[in-house]
C-alpha positions, 0 to 999 in steps of 0.5 A: 609763212612767217619771215625767217622760216625755212621750208620743210622739205625731204631733207628732214629726217629723224634718228635716235641720237648716238654719243657723238650727238651730246654737244648738239643735244646739249646745245638744243636744250640750252635753246629751249631752257633760254626759250622758257627763260630758265638759261641762267640756271641751265647746267646740262652740258655735253658731259652730262648728256654723255654721262646720262644719255648713253651707255648700259645705264642710260637714263633717257634717249633722244630722237633728233631731227636733222635738215641736212647735217644741221640738228633741227629738233630734239625730243628727250624721253624715258620709259614712265609707267602707270599703276592705274593704266597698268602699262608702260609709256613714254614720258617726253622730258623735253621738246625743241625744234628750231624757231624756224622750222616751227608749224611745219610738223618736226615736233609732231614728227618727233613725237610719233617717232618717239611713241613708235620707238617706245612702243617697240622697245618697251611696248608703251601705250601712252605718252606723258609730259609737262607743259611750262604754263607760260608757253602758250605756243606749246600748250595749243601745239599739244591740244592740237595733237589731242593731249589733254590736261590732267586735272587729277595730278600735280607736279611737285618737285624736291631738290637742293637742300629739301632733296638732301634732307629727305635723303639723309631721313631716318639714314642709320 
């Protein structure tokens, strides 16, 4: 076992997040952003988690792993739909596990609970996610679980001024 790791035992529990978890969710998302080298542009504080992750119009849900009273893992996810599969799925936007617990199945158990929740709530039949290309540990982790790289799709994003320009296109 690597130095500094903590043994996984029956104290690790998994549950859906509630509004009172906004501070912890933001903390874990910031830790993930720092790990990926994008912490300097990370802006999702507890207020944004609270606004967008809870209530009647929540845009995402979070599954939390806890060891005792300490949050040690997070999967942030939302419904997804595939027209060629003809079914709903779950899109995992973020997955983070405390570095001391990595390699002890916490991430896999978080994903399993997301899959079960999504299947029960919106009949999800698949899971999708994106992996940072330089995150070698994550790539190996997802490969071990059976995820496959889609070679037919390439992620694109539009934001900031280009998004505003698109939004204004043919408006009026």
